[in-house]
N, C-alpha and C positions, 0 to 999 in steps of 0.2 A: 416475633418474627422481624418485625421494622428494624429491631435493637439489633439484633444478628445482620442481618444486611447492612446497619448503620455501621456495626463493628468490620463488618467483609470490606467495605468501600474504605473505611478510614486505612485498613491494612495495607488494601489494596495502593492505597494513594501513595503511601508510606514506604511500602515497596520498589514503587519506580521512582520516586522522588530520591531513595538510597542510590537507585540505580545511578540515576542521572549524576547524582553528586561522585559515583565512584568513577563512572566514567568521562567525568569534567577534565577537561586540561587546567591548568595554573590561570591560561588567560582568561578563560569559562570564570572562572573565579572571582577571578578580578571585575568583572560585569561584562566581559567581552568588549573592553574599550581596544580601539586599532592598534597596532604594535608602535611604539615610538622608536626609533633607532636609536642606540646609545652604546656609548662606549667608556670603559673606568680602567683603570689601573693601579698598580700601588707606586706610592712614592712621588718627590715634585718632578722628577724627569719624566713622568708617565703624561703631565700634561701637551709636552710637544710630541711625546708620540701617537696619543689621545688625536691631536689635530690630524698626524697624517692619517689614521685610521680612518676618521669622520671623511678625509677627501673620499673614497671609498664607499663609506655608509652612506653619503650623502648623493651619490649620483647611484645608489640603488643597489651596489654591489652587495659582493655578499660577507658575511661577518667572518668566515675562514681568511679568507685574501685581505680583511681590514687588520682583522691582528697581526697577520704578517706585516703586511707592510708597517705598521704603528710600532713592534718592537726592533724592528730594523733600525728605526731613526736611534735608538737607543745604543744599539749594538755597535753603530755606527762612531758615536758622539767619543772625541777623543778625552773630553773631560769627564769623562764617568769612567772611577776606576773602579767598580762590582759590575759592572757586564759588558761583554763584547769587545772589540777589538783592542782595548786600552785596561781591561782588568788586570787588578794588581795579581802577578803569580802566586804560584806555592813558594813554601818554603826552599825548595830545588829551583828557583827561579823559574819556571816554566808556566805559561799561562794555558789553564786549562777551562774547559768554556762547558758549559751542560745547556739545554733545550728541550722542548716539549710542545708539542701543538695537539689540538683537540676540536673536531668539528662536531656537525649537528647527527650526524649518521654516527656517532660513538666512533669514527677513525682515529686513529690517534698515532703520533711518530715521536721519537725523541733521542739525541745522542747525549752522551755523557761523555766527559775527559777527553774533549776531542781536541786537538792541538793547531793552529796554523790556519783556520777558517773563519775569517772575520766574520759571518753571519751562519752560527748552530740555529738559528729559527729556521730558516728555507732549507738545510741540509734534513731537518726533524720531518718537515714537510715532504721532503723526497722520500724519507724512510718511508713514512706513512700512504705515499701513494703509488711508491713505485718497487715495493718490497713487501711481503709478507709477512715482515718484522713489526715490530713496535719499537724496539729499543736497538741503536747501535752504539759501541762505546772503546774509545780510546784510537789505536791504529787501524783498526776494523774500520772505525768512523769516518779515519781519516783517509783512510785508503777508497771508500763509498764516495765521498764527496767529491773528491779527485775524478774520482770515474764519470760523475756528474758533472765533469765542468766546473767546480770552484778551485777557485786560485789557491794556491798555497801561499802563505803570508807569513812573515815575520810578526806577531800581535805585541812580543813584549817592548814598548814605548820607552824611549830615553828616561822620560818621568817616571813609568814603572818599576825601574829598574835601579833608579836612582833612588825610591822609597824602597824598593826590596836591601839593597843593599848597607842601605840605614839601617834597615828592620834589623839585619843581622848581625850588628855591633853589639846587639843586646838581645838577640832572639831568646824568648822563652817556650820551650818544648812544650806550646798546651795547645788543646785539641781548636780553641777558639780564641780570637782577639777581638779587643773592644777599642773603640778611639777617647784619647784622653778624656777621664769623666765619662765614660760610655759603660753601655753595656754588650753584650755578642750580641748580633744580629739588630743594634739599633738604628739610628738617623746616622751615629759618627762611624759606622760600616756595614748600614746593609748592601743586600749583594742581589738582588734582583730586580727585573722588572714582571711583573705578570699583568697581563690586561685579558678581560672579557668583554665581548661584543653581542649585541643584538641585531638585525639587521632586518629592514623593511617587511621581511616574510616572516618576522618572528624566528627566524632561527640564530641557532646562540655559537659559538666557539670561542674557543679559548685559547693561549700561547702562554707563556714563561720563557726565559733566559739570565744567564747568568753566568759570572765567573766565578762565582762561590766565594766563600771566607778566601781574605788572603791571608796568605801564608801558612793553608792547610795543608796538610801531607797529601805528598804527590798520592792520587790516584783516588783521592774523596771526592765521593760525589753525595751532592746535599739530595735534595726535596724535589728542587725545579724539573728535574728531567721523568721524575715519577711521578704515569699517571697514579691516582687517585693522593696523590703526597700534598706535588707541590700545585697540581692542575688536574681539575676536572668537569665535564661539561657533561649533564643528562637535556638532552631537550626539550625533555616533558616538563621539566622542573629549575633549573638554573645552571647556573658554572660557581666555580669557586675556583680563589688561585693564593698563595701563600706568601709570605715573606717573613725572615728571622734566619735563627738556627733552624737548619732543615733536619738535624736529627730528631727536633722533636717534633715536628712534623710527619716525617718518615713513620715514628714509632706510633702514630693515631692515625694514620691514613687521613690527614685532615682536611684537606679539598673533598675528600668523597664522604666525609664524615658533615660535613660544611651542608653539602647538598641532598642528602637523606634526610639531615634536618628540614630543611627545604621542605621535602617533598613531606613531611609531616607535616605542615604548616605553619613552621617558623618564617618569619621572616628574616630577609636575609641579614639582616644588622643581628637579631636575636641566634640566628644559626651560627655567627662565626664566635657570638661571644657565648656560645654552648661549648663549640669546639676549642674556646682560649683554655675555659675553665675546666675541659675537661682532662687537657696537657697538666694544669695545675692539681688537679687532684690529682692522678696519677703520681706526678712527681714534683713533690713541692720545693723542690731548688731552684726550677724553671722560672721561679718567682726573679729570680736573677738575671734572666736573659729576656730577649724579646723576642717574640714569635707572632705577626698578623693576620688577620685573612682578611679577602676580599670576594664578597659574592654578589650577582645579580640572578635575577629570579626572571621568572618567563615574560613576568607583565613589564620586565626593567627597573624593578626597581631597585636599589644598589643600599649596600649597607655593607658595616667592617666593623672588627673591634681587634683589639691587641693587649698582649700582655701590660706592657708600658706605654706610659704616654709619648708621643712622641711619631710615631705612624703617621702619614697620611697616605690619601688618595685622592687621585685624577678623575674629574665624570665631564664626558662630553658630549652633547646634543643638540640640536638645533637649535635652541634657546642660547646656549652657553658655552664653549668651548676651551675656556681655560678653567675651569672650577680646578680649586684644589684645595679640600677637606680634612681637619683633622679627623682621627678615629679616636672615637672613645675607647677604653682600656679599662683594666680592669683594677692596675697600680697607677 
């Protein structure tokens, strides 16, 4: 009888422990530590974007506001030819932009192939907050933006037009382009800023915005405005974003995959690595391209992984506002 009571007690304790583990949030598994606000973003231009986002977080603001304000800095940078108003055009000479945003409640909004609007990320937020839809595209997205009071602008800068006309002299009808000696999607022609943030309340949000691949087919849309591909946030687990050749990310629902792998217990870096290796396993030829993932978990841990060397990401918190780190890579 004593043995039976001992076994029953052990079984009950084990069931209670399992229940507590299943009910525990990721922050509980990390030891219940106080949330430390943090923001991370892709590439070296993420440093300045992070610093703008940090002003919101440091003041106790919401992660959603932080990521919107952060990536707007990159969208407005006339020296950046892969995001926003100075982005290189498609092969027809038209600048078309894509963006998405997602908050801690799972609300999301996006625009794709939108022209004449300098800040597509803010239009994406309006789609999220003022319509029953998630994604507006092309002329419809432009019509909505104008109705919402966004100014219509000419986005093709003189510098971008000059580069486009130079490309036309020897234009090759290929779906992907790379800089001299580079690979499609790498640092010579990267095409995205993705940003993830966690605020003092422990809530996560993310944003992603781009002008897409230079000299793309008119109407081409990459992963950036596709929820689950270029961006995904689950407030119970973490968030992920991507950069590089968007077609490969879309084929694998890449950012959603990273978040689900974190849900299963992987660290942000390990989850990003497994997502990259999934892409390589399914299509071995992608080793000649660049795709990178960046992730943050509920505890504020950040990690990244890429196919090729050269992908960098920026991290900003109270301790350091200008950290730029090289991502690990498979090759």
